[in-house]
C-alpha positions in Angstrom: 166.8 61.8 14.3 163.9 64.0 16.2 160.8 65.5 14.9 159.4 68.8 15.8 155.9 69.9 15.3 155.2 73.8 15.2 151.7 75.6 14.7 152.3 78.3 11.9 149.9 81.2 11.9 149.1 83.3 8.6 149.7 80.7 6.0 146.6 81.1 3.5 148.1 79.8 0.2 150.4 77.2 -1.6 152.9 79.9 -1.6 153.1 80.6 1.8 153.4 76.8 2.3 156.5 77.1 -0.2 158.1 80.0 2.1 157.5 78.2 5.0 159.2 74.9 3.7 162.0 76.8 2.4 162.8 78.6 5.7 162.5 75.7 7.6 165.0 73.5 5.4 167.7 76.3 5.4 168.1 75.8 9.1 170.9 73.8 10.3 170.4 70.2 11.4 166.9 70.2 9.5 166.5 67.1 6.8 162.9 67.8 5.9 160.0 70.1 6.6 156.6 68.8 6.0 154.0 71.7 5.8 150.3 71.3 5.9 148.0 74.6 5.0 145.0 73.0 6.4 146.2 72.3 9.8 148.8 75.2 9.9 151.0 72.8 11.2 154.8 71.9 10.2 156.8 68.9 11.2 160.5 68.9 11.1 162.9 66.0 10.7 166.4 66.3 12.1 168.3 67.8 14.6 167.5 71.4 15.1 167.0 73.9 17.7 163.1 74.6 17.9 163.7 78.2 18.9 165.8 78.9 15.9 163.0 77.1 13.5 160.3 79.6 15.2 162.7 82.5 14.8 163.4 81.6 11.2 159.8 81.5 10.6 158.6 84.8 12.3 161.5 86.5 10.2 159.3 85.6 7.1 156.3 86.9 8.7 154.8 83.7 10.0 154.2 83.3 13.7 154.8 80.1 15.2 155.0 78.2 18.4 156.0 74.7 19.4 153.6 71.9 19.6 155.6 69.3 20.5 158.6 67.2 20.2 159.8 63.7 19.8 
């Protein structure tokens, strides 16, 4: 299982965190998504395509970019 770290923009509240988490966890291969409002980061565990995750967030109105992958 890999971990993908994303920088997520335009999150301003707990509701945003919930929307981002739900959008990520709906994607194929995602086992868990931990989203942190203060750092503006999301760490996704599982075997998913980072580009698919970024596209899913952008569809929800949260621009994102890949920070790292383990």
